N, C-alpha and C positions, 0 to 999 in steps of 0.2 A: 567080549565076555557077555554071556547071555544069562538071563535069570529065568527060572522056571519054578512055579509054585513057591516063590519066595526064597529059593535056595540056589546057590551057584553050582553049576555043573562041575564035576570033578576035574575035567581037563582045563576048563576055564579057571577053576579055583587055583590050580597049580601055577598057571600063568600069572594070575593076580598076585599070588604069594611071592613069586620071583620078582615081579615088578615092584610091589610095595616094599619089599626088603631093600630095593635099590633106590627108591624114589628120592630120598633125601640126599643121595650122593650123585644124582644126575639123571635118573630115569625120566623125570619131567624136565625138559629142556626149556627153561624160562628164566628171565630176569624177574626176581620177586621183590615185593615190598613188605617189609616187616611191620607189624602193628605199631611199634614205637615210631617208625618213620611216618606212617600215615597220621598218627597223632601230632607229630612235630610239624608236619607240613600243612596242617590245617590253617586256614587264614586267621591271622591275629584278630582277636575280638569276635570271631565267628561264634554264633550261638551254639552251645553244646547241649545236646540232648542225651543225658545219661540215664541208664536203667539202674542196674544193681549197684554200680560204682563208677567213679571217675578213675579210669585206668592209668591216668598220668600220675596218680598218687597211690592207688591200691595195687595189690599184688593179684593181678587178674589172670584167669585161665578160661578157655572156652571149651565146652563139651559139645562135640558134634557127632551125629549119627548118620550113617549112609545107608542107602538101599532099602529103606522102608517106604511106607508103613508096612507092618507085618502083624501077624497074630500076637506078637510080643509087645507091640507098641502101647496098648492100653495100660498094661502093667508098668511099663517104663514111664508113661505120663503120670500115673499114680505116684510113683516114687519121686519124680521131679517136683510134683505138686506138694507132696509131703515135706520134701527137703527144701522147698522154696528155691529151686535152682532152674534158671532158664537154659535152654539148649538151642542149638541150631540143627535143623533136620534137612539133609540133602536127599530129596525123595526121588525115587524112580516112578515113571509113569505106568508102563505096562505091568499088569499083575499086582500093582501096588497102589498108586493113587487111584486108579480106576476100580480097584477092589475094596479099598478102605477109605472112601471119601469122608466119612464121619470122623475118622481119626485125623485127617488133614485139617478139617474144620476145628477140631478140638485143639490141635497143636497151636494154631493161630490164636484161638480164643483164650488160651492159657498163657499167652505171652511169649511163646517160642518163635524163633525165626524160621520161616518155612522157605526152603530154597530147592534148587534142582540138582539132580544127579543124572540128568538126561532121561529120555523116554525109555530106551531099551538097553541101556548100558553098553552101547557101541563105543569102541575105542575111537575117539574123535579124530586122532591123527591118521587113521587108516581108512576114512570114508570120504566120499566126495563132498564138496561144499554144500550142495543142495541137501544131501542127507544130514549133514551136520546141523544145518539150520533147522531141519525138522526135529532132530533129536533135542535141540535146545528150546524150540518154540512150543512144541506140544505139551511138555510138562508145565511150562509157564502159563500157557492158556488154561490148562486144567486147574492149576493152583489158584489162578486169578478168579476163575468161575466159582471156586469153592470158598475162598477166603475174602475176596474183594480186593486183594492186594497182589500185584505182580512181583514175582521174585526179582531181586537185584543181584543175587549170588548164585553161583553154580560151582559144583566140584566135578572136574573131568574124571571119568572112569579110569582107575588105576593111576590117577595123577598125571596122565599123559597129555601133554599140551605142546603147542608150537605156535608160530606166528600166524598161521591160518586160523587156528582156534581162537587166538586173541582177537583177530580181526572180526570174525563172525560173532564172537561173544560181545564185542563192543557194539556191533550193529544191533544185537538183541538186548542191549542195555544191561549186560551181565559182567560182573567181576568174577574172577576165578579164585577159589580158596583151596589151598593145599593144607598141610598139617605138619606138626613137629613131633607128635606122639602117636605111635601105632601099637596097639596091643596084639596085633596079628590074631584077632579073635576068629578069623576064618580058618585058623589052624588047630583050634582047641575048643573044647567045651568045658574046660577047667576054669571056673570062675575065679578061684584064688590066684591062678596063674595070670589071668587077664588083669586082675587088680594089681598084682605085683609088677607086671610089665608097665602099666600106666604110671604107677607111683614112682617107678625107677627112672622114668624119662621126663617127668613133668617139671616144668620150670616156669618162671614168670612170662606172661604173654604166650604161653603154650596153646596150641590148638590140638585137642585130643580127638583122634579118629577111632570110632567104634561102629559096630553094625548091630542094630537090634534084631536083625533077621536070624542071628545065631543063638542057640539055646543057652550058651554059657555067659552071654554078654549082660543081659539085663540083671541077673542075680549079682553080678559084680559091681553094678552101679552104686548101690548104697554105701558099700565099703570104700569105693573110690571117692565119693563125695565127702564122706565123714573124715577120711584120712587127709584129704587135701584141705578141707576147712580147718582141721586141726593144725595144719602147717601155715595157716594164715591166708590161704587163697580165697579169692572171691570169684564165683562163677558168673560169667557174662555170655551174651550171644556174640557172634562174630562182629556185627555192626557196633555193639557196645565196646568191644575190644579196640576198635579203630577210632572211636569218638574222642575228640570232636572232629576228627577226620572222617571222610566218607569213602566207601568203596567206589572206585572209579571203573566204569565199564571198560573191559579190555585189559585191565591190569591183573596181575597174579599176586595174591597175598599169602605169605607164609612166614612164620617166625624165623 
């Protein structure tokens, strides 16, 4: 699936929609580790670095955004700052990181987790190993130059992964992060519908997938945050969701 001018091409969009609809039932062929398992497997007595909350006790949920930065990201960052909510951003390189470097810097400076969604949104299971390494390494290099910190997380395009992806991700020091909540915001610009879909699927330790490249998504975010806070949820980044466990390179995390 390719990106151009921050938007998904129609044919690629249809393919993405079909795959994303199936991901949680097997589109991504992988053994996954739940956040609760990552927390439980942390070494006893290991120092725990918590941000917003200790998710062993709190009712945590992670808000994540794919395929940015975009022209909508500044407004999204304003909302997150106002609401005091940290998020995890899985960024694309081509036409995104390279086009909006100041937004990448701002994401990191404001306490969000900055991660990779590959350079050019290639389906990793369908390309040679050398190309896969390039898809993973280039955005990490760019993010490290801009923020001073190399990503430790990546989200494979369309959630498609396999043993070859795990191997190369491990070599690059990356853990893979999938999701449990999808608003399918690539199918609608109806913000109320996006909000309804998220709220209908959310549960403790959930990982919410949204895309700030679509016009209906960012306007839905304030309502999502307010409603979930009213239900007792605490928003955290993906690393905070796993703490005191840590994401291990080559492993796949999903609630």
